[in-house]
Backbone as JSON Lines, residues from 0, in Angstrom:
{"i":0,"aa":"M","n":[122.2,58.84,115.92],"ca":[120.91,58.43,116.43],"c":[119.8,58.84,115.47]}
{"i":1,"aa":"N","n":[119.74,60.06,115.02],"ca":[118.77,60.52,114.02],"c":[117.31,60.45,114.45]}
{"i":2,"aa":"L","n":[117.02,60.49,115.73],"ca":[115.63,60.41,116.2],"c":[114.87,61.69,115.84]}
{"i":3,"aa":"S","n":[113.69,61.5,115.26],"ca":[112.81,62.62,114.93],"c":[111.4,62.07,114.76]}
{"i":4,"aa":"R","n":[110.43,62.93,114.5],"ca":[109.06,62.45,114.24],"c":[109.06,61.51,113.04]}
{"i":5,"aa":"K","n":[109.88,61.8,112.05],"ca":[109.96,60.98,110.84],"c":[110.77,59.7,111.1]}
{"i":6,"aa":"N","n":[111.88,59.83,111.77],"ca":[112.78,58.7,112.04],"c":[112.45,58.06,113.38]}
{"i":7,"aa":"K","n":[111.4,57.26,113.39],"ca":[110.92,56.66,114.64],"c":[111.1,55.15,114.69]}
{"i":8,"aa":"H","n":[111.74,54.58,113.68],"ca":[111.95,53.13,113.62],"c":[113.43,52.8,113.83]}
{"i":9,"aa":"I","n":[113.69,51.75,114.59],"ca":[115.08,51.33,114.83],"c":[115.6,50.58,113.6]}
{"i":10,"aa":"K","n":[116.71,51.07,113.05],"ca":[117.35,50.41,111.91],"c":[118.4,49.42,112.38]}
{"i":11,"aa":"S","n":[119.17,49.82,113.39],"ca":[120.21,48.95,113.94],"c":[120.57,49.42,115.34]}
{"i":12,"aa":"V","n":[121.25,48.54,116.07],"ca":[121.64,48.83,117.45],"c":[123.08,48.39,117.63]}
{"i":13,"aa":"S","n":[123.81,49.14,118.43],"ca":[125.17,48.72,118.81],"c":[125.32,48.87,120.31]}
{"i":14,"aa":"L","n":[126.07,47.97,120.9],"ca":[126.4,48.02,122.32],"c":[127.92,48.06,122.4]}
{"i":15,"aa":"N","n":[128.44,49.15,122.95],"ca":[129.89,49.35,123.03],"c":[130.54,49.25,121.66]}
{"i":16,"aa":"R","n":[129.88,49.87,120.68],"ca":[130.37,49.96,119.29],"c":[130.42,48.62,118.55]}
{"i":17,"aa":"K","n":[129.75,47.6,119.1],"ca":[129.65,46.31,118.43],"c":[128.19,46.09,118.05]}
{"i":18,"aa":"P","n":[127.93,45.52,116.86],"ca":[126.54,45.28,116.47],"c":[125.8,44.47,117.53]}
{"i":19,"aa":"F","n":[124.57,44.86,117.79],"ca":[123.73,44.21,118.81],"c":[122.44,43.79,118.13]}
{"i":20,"aa":"A","n":[122.3,42.5,117.87],"ca":[121.18,42.0,117.06],"c":[119.91,41.75,117.85]}
{"i":21,"aa":"N","n":[120.0,41.63,119.16],"ca":[118.82,41.3,119.96],"c":[117.88,42.5,120.13]}
{"i":22,"aa":"A","n":[116.59,42.21,120.18],"ca":[115.59,43.25,120.45],"c":[115.29,43.3,121.95]}
{"i":23,"aa":"F","n":[116.18,42.76,122.73],"ca":[116.07,42.77,124.2],"c":[117.48,42.9,124.74]}
{"i":24,"aa":"I","n":[117.59,43.27,126.02],"ca":[118.9,43.38,126.65],"c":[118.9,42.56,127.92]}
{"i":25,"aa":"E","n":[119.95,41.81,128.12],"ca":[120.1,40.97,129.31],"c":[120.48,41.83,130.52]}
{"i":26,"aa":"H","n":[120.09,41.38,131.69],"ca":[120.41,42.08,132.93],"c":[121.91,42.29,133.05]}
{"i":27,"aa":"Q","n":[122.7,41.27,132.71],"ca":[124.15,41.37,132.85],"c":[124.73,42.45,131.94]}
{"i":28,"aa":"D","n":[124.14,42.66,130.77],"ca":[124.59,43.74,129.89],"c":[124.39,45.1,130.55]}
{"i":29,"aa":"I","n":[123.29,45.25,131.29],"ca":[123.02,46.5,131.99],"c":[124.01,46.67,133.14]}
{"i":30,"aa":"V","n":[124.22,45.61,133.91],"ca":[125.14,45.65,135.04],"c":[126.56,46.0,134.57]}
{"i":31,"aa":"N","n":[126.96,45.44,133.42],"ca":[128.31,45.68,132.9],"c":[128.5,47.12,132.44]}
{"i":32,"aa":"G","n":[127.4,47.82,132.17],"ca":[127.5,49.21,131.72],"c":[127.95,49.3,130.27]}
{"i":33,"aa":"G","n":[128.09,50.49,129.78],"ca":[128.53,50.71,128.42],"c":[127.61,51.68,127.7]}
{"i":34,"aa":"V","n":[127.73,51.68,126.37],"ca":[126.98,52.61,125.54],"c":[126.08,51.81,124.59]}
{"i":35,"aa":"L","n":[124.78,52.07,124.67],"ca":[123.8,51.45,123.78],"c":[123.37,52.54,122.79]}
{"i":36,"aa":"E","n":[123.64,52.3,121.49],"ca":[123.3,53.28,120.47],"c":[122.25,52.73,119.53]}
{"i":37,"aa":"L","n":[121.23,53.53,119.26],"ca":[120.17,53.17,118.34],"c":[120.28,54.02,117.09]}
{"i":38,"aa":"D","n":[120.33,53.39,115.93],"ca":[120.32,54.1,114.66],"c":[118.89,54.09,114.16]}
{"i":39,"aa":"M","n":[118.3,55.26,114.02],"ca":[116.89,55.39,113.7],"c":[116.69,55.72,112.23]}
{"i":40,"aa":"G","n":[115.52,55.31,111.69],"ca":[115.19,55.61,110.3],"c":[113.7,55.81,110.13]}
{"i":41,"aa":"S","n":[113.3,56.18,108.93],"ca":[111.9,56.5,108.67],"c":[111.05,55.28,108.33]}
{"i":42,"aa":"T","n":[111.69,54.14,108.06],"ca":[110.94,52.92,107.77],"c":[111.43,51.79,108.66]}
{"i":43,"aa":"P","n":[110.58,50.82,108.99],"ca":[110.99,49.7,109.83],"c":[112.08,48.86,109.16]}
{"i":44,"aa":"S","n":[112.97,48.34,109.96],"ca":[114.02,47.45,109.45],"c":[113.4,46.11,109.08]}
{"i":45,"aa":"K","n":[113.87,45.53,108.01],"ca":[113.41,44.19,107.62],"c":[114.29,43.12,108.25]}
{"i":46,"aa":"I","n":[115.35,43.55,108.94],"ca":[116.3,42.61,109.55],"c":[116.31,42.72,111.08]}
{"i":47,"aa":"W","n":[116.58,43.94,111.59],"ca":[116.73,44.1,113.04],"c":[115.38,43.94,113.74]}
{"i":48,"aa":"G","n":[115.38,43.18,114.83],"ca":[114.18,43.03,115.65],"c":[113.16,42.07,115.07]}
{"i":49,"aa":"T","n":[113.57,41.23,114.13],"ca":[112.62,40.31,113.51],"c":[112.71,38.89,114.07]}
{"i":50,"aa":"K","n":[113.74,38.62,114.89],"ca":[113.87,37.29,115.49],"c":[112.84,37.11,116.6]}
{"i":51,"aa":"K","n":[112.44,35.87,116.81],"ca":[111.51,35.56,117.89],"c":[112.19,35.82,119.23]}
{"i":52,"aa":"L","n":[111.48,36.48,120.15],"ca":[112.04,36.79,121.46],"c":[112.03,35.55,122.35]}
{"i":53,"aa":"P","n":[113.05,35.39,123.19],"ca":[113.05,34.25,124.11],"c":[112.0,34.44,125.2]}
{"i":54,"aa":"L","n":[111.59,33.35,125.8],"ca":[110.66,33.42,126.93],"c":[111.37,34.03,128.11]}
{"i":55,"aa":"S","n":[110.62,34.78,128.91],"ca":[111.2,35.3,130.14],"c":[111.25,34.17,131.16]}
{"i":56,"aa":"K","n":[112.04,34.34,132.2],"ca":[112.18,33.31,133.23],"c":[110.83,32.96,133.86]}
{"i":57,"aa":"S","n":[109.95,33.96,133.99],"ca":[108.64,33.72,134.61],"c":[107.7,32.96,133.69]}
{"i":58,"aa":"D","n":[107.98,32.93,132.36],"ca":[107.13,32.23,131.4],"c":[107.53,30.77,131.22]}
{"i":59,"aa":"E","n":[108.7,30.4,131.74],"ca":[109.18,29.03,131.53],"c":[108.43,28.02,132.37]}
């Protein structure tokens, strides 16, 4: 995890030890349970969390 005052940016995420590219989590992923791991770093990722987020159901 490496979280600290210096390492405050998410570098990558895994859900159940598989890469997780989304910057959001679906309700079903929460219901299914598991382990969500955040790898933190001192600089923002140029890859993770850069995709456009989908509209929420209430915004459609």
